[in-house]
N, C-alpha and C positions, 0 to 999 in steps of 0.2 A: 781747729775750727769748731764752732758750736754745731749743734744738730741741724739737720736739713729736713725740710718738709715740702710737699707739693702744695702749691697755693690752693688747689681744689680740696685738699685734705683739711684746710683750715675752716672751710665753710661748714656751717652747722655746729661748730664747737661752741660750748657754753662760754659766756663771758662772766667771770666770777670775781668778786672783790676779795681782797686779802682777809676780810672778816668772814668770808664764806658765803656771801649773798650772791645768788645767781641773778644777774640783772638783764641779760639779753642773750641772743644767739647770733653768731657770725652769719651774715647773709651773703656778702660778696667781698672780694678783695679789691682794694683800690691801689693802683700801682702807677708810679711815675716812670714812663718808658725812658725819658731822657736821663734821669738820675739812676735808673736801674735799681729801684728799691720799692718796697711796699710802703705806702704812705698812710694806710689805715684800712678800716673795715666798715662797710655798711652793716647795719644791725636789723634784726627782726625780733619780735616778741618771742616768748618761750612756749606759748601754747600751740597746739596743732593747727589752729586756724589763725594764729597771730600774723599780722602783716608787718610791713617795714616800719621801723621807728624813725622819728624825725631827727634823732641824734645818732651820731656815728662815733667810732673810736679811732682817733688818730694813732698812728703807730708809736708816736712819742709818749703816749699814755699807757703803753703796754708795760707791765712789770715782768711778765714771763709768759712764754708760750709752751704749754704742756701738751702731752699726747691726747688729752680729753678736753682741756679748757684753756682759755686765754685769761690770764690773771691781770687785774688792774688794781691800783691802790684803792680807788673808790669811784663812785659814779661821777665825781667832780671832774674827771679827766675827759668825759664824753663831750663832744662838740656838736654844733649844728651840722646836719648832714651835708648841706651845700658847701660848707667850708672844707670838709674832708674831700668831697668829690672834686672841688676845684683844684686840689693839689695833685690830682692824677686822673687816671681813667680806670674803668672797671677792667679787671684782668680777663673777664670773659668777653670783653669788647673786641677791639681790633687785633689783639695779640694771639689769642687761641685760634688755630687754623691758618695763621700767617706762614708763608714760606720762609725757610731759613736758608740763607746763602752764605758761603765764605766770601771774604773780601777779594777773592780771585774769581768769583762768579760761579763756583760749583754749588749746585743745589743739593742740600742735605735731606730735606723733607719738610714737614710742617709741624708747627708748635702744638703739642698736646697739653702742656702744662708748664708752669714756672716752678723752679726750684728755689726755695727761700731759706735763708739762715734763720733759725728760730731764736736766736739771741735778741738783743735789743736793737740791732741795726736795721733789720728788715730788708737786708740786701738780697737782691736776686742774683744768684751765683751761676745760674744756667737754665737750661730748658730740657724738658722731656720732649723728645721729637719722634714723630712717626717717620722713620727713615725710609727713603725711597730705595728701590732695589739697586740703583747705580751706586749709591753711597755705601750701603751695607746689605749685601744680598742675603745674609744669614739671619740678621736681627731686624725685626719690624719696629722695635722701640729702642732708642738709645738716649743717654743723657749726655749733654755737651755743655762745656763752660761757655759763658757769654763774653768773657774778656772784661777789661776795665770799664768800657763804656758800652752802652747798648745802642749801636748804630742802627738807624732806620733808613732804608732807601726805598722810597715809594711805599708799597704795601709789604715789603719784605724786611725781615730782621737779618742783619749782617753780623757775622762773627768772624774773628781772625781765622785764617786758614790753619794756623797752628793749633787752634782749639779742636779741630777735627782729629788730632792725634791723641787727644785725651778724653775720648768718649768712654762711657761705662755702660754696662748692661743693666745695672740696677742701682737704686738709690743708696744702699749701704756702702757700696764701693765708690760711689761718685765723689764723696767728700775728699778722699785721697787724690783723686784725679784733679779736682779743683785746686787743691793745695799745690800739686806738682805743676799744674798749668800756670798758676799765679807766681810760683817760685822762679820759673824760667825768665820772667820779666824783671826780677829784682837783681840788683848788682850782687854778685857772689851767690846768687840763688842756685839751688840744686836743679839738676836736669834729670828728674826721675823718669824712668822708662814708662811709656804708655802701657795700658793693659792690653793683653791679647784678646782674641775672640772669646775666650772662656772667662774673661774678667780677671785674669791673673797678670801680675806684673812681670 
């Protein structure tokens, strides 16, 4: 699995061309709930008082996502802001703060952030969740896989009940949990043991 990042961590990163020109800054993440992936970014200017730009960055135009910047081949990949916004919705819109339920109706908590693959897919692999005391009395924050589809029921996000057995306490250990969760659904896939409360297998 490629690296993972929180959607909120991508905001304010510089957008830089391969030739080294800084052209904008990430303002917000645009995400398609049905497809379960990041579709692009709205942009702002680089100055302290710079406002939103009329052009946005579709995820298909991203060359690489680094820890400090998002690389693009050139400014030619930028598109009209409305076109990018039509492909999804702002990640800070109806997703953050939404309840998370299992498909058996157990409430896990509320969404704090989206966990995104930083490769070229833009896939949302899970959520950072503010866990309720019933689901996890010891940890107030957990990471949980989203499953193959991002089911939405009313105002809640619904994850498979099996995903609740593959939670992680932090982002570095979450990649292994996502791989183990996804492997259980593949023919001949491994059935790795979920992590315990201390984040150990």
